[in-house]
N, C-alpha and C positions, 0 to 999 in steps of 0.2 A: 266282097270287098273290092274297092276301087284299085288297090295296089295289085291285086291278082290280074287285073286287066292288062297291066304293063309287062307281065311275065309271059313269055311265048310258049314254052313247051310244057306238057303235062308233068314231066319229070321235075322241071324247075318249080312249077307251081306246088307240087307235093313237097319239095325241099323247103320252100318258103313257108308253107303251112306248118310243117314240123318245127321249123325254127321259131315261128310266131307262137305256136302253142307252148313250146318249151320255155321260152324266155319272156313272154309278154308281162307276166306278173312281176318278175324280177326287175325288168326295165322300168315298169310303172313305179315300183317301190323306190328304186334309186332316183328316178326323176322327181318324185314327190319329196324325198329326203333332201335333195339338192335345191330344188326350186321353191318348195313350200307354197305352191300355187297349183291347183288342180288343172286350170286351163293351160298354163305354161307346160305343165308336166304332160298333158295330153298331146300338145303340139310336139314336144320333144320326143315322145314315144313314136308318134307318127313319122317324124323325120328319121328316127333310127331305122324303122322298118322300110321306109322309102329307100334309104341308103343301102340297106341289106338287099332289097330287091334289085337295085342297080348293080350290086356287086356279088350276086349269087355265085358266079364262077370262081370267086376268091374265097368262098366259104365252104370248101370241101370237107373240112374236118370238124365242123362245129358240133357234131354229135358227140365228140370225145371231150369237149370242154366241160369242166365241172361247173355246176350251177351254184355252188356255195363257196 
């Protein structure tokens, strides 16, 4: 993935992969529910994960956040 190239350390990359795998389907569903357009939803999801990659240091406790 291109986003992983912008993440420096293996620990941060692992953190991002866990975050991505845990939340990608939920974020895709919400984006489709809000935007009603698959292309716009895809862009929105990409932007969410770009933002997450830039802010990994602020996402220390994401593993404890409920998914529902």
